[in-house]
C-alpha positions in Angstrom: 21.1 8.5 -32.8 20.3 8.9 -29.1 21.1 6.2 -26.6 18.3 4.6 -24.7 17.8 5.8 -21.2 16.6 2.5 -19.7 17.5 -1.0 -20.7 15.7 -4.2 -19.7 17.6 -6.4 -17.3 16.9 -10.1 -17.3 17.7 -12.5 -14.5 19.5 -15.7 -14.7 16.3 -17.7 -14.3 14.6 -15.9 -17.2 17.7 -16.5 -19.4 17.9 -20.2 -18.5 14.2 -20.7 -19.3 14.5 -18.9 -22.6 17.4 -21.1 -23.7 15.7 -24.2 -22.4 12.6 -23.4 -24.5 14.7 -23.5 -27.7 15.8 -27.0 -26.9 12.3 -28.3 -26.9 11.7 -30.4 -30.0 9.7 -28.5 -32.7 10.2 -25.1 -31.1 12.2 -22.6 -33.1 14.2 -19.7 -31.7 12.0 -17.3 -33.6 9.0 -18.5 -31.7 10.7 -18.1 -28.4 11.9 -14.5 -29.1 8.4 -13.5 -30.3 6.7 -15.0 -27.2 9.1 -13.4 -24.8 9.4 -10.1 -26.7 13.2 -10.1 -26.8 15.6 -9.6 -29.6 16.9 -12.7 -31.4 20.6 -11.7 -30.9 20.1 -11.6 -27.1 18.9 -15.2 -27.1 21.9 -16.4 -29.0 24.2 -14.5 -26.7 22.8 -16.2 -23.7 
């Protein structure tokens, strides 16, 4: 399997906002990752 040539880099503000969205009552992590188009594992690592 070939490695990707370019990876997305996310800033600290983006990461903090993504994590904060998961703390809103009634919002699931799966909703956040779909809306932001990121992988679920990335969100949990942040």
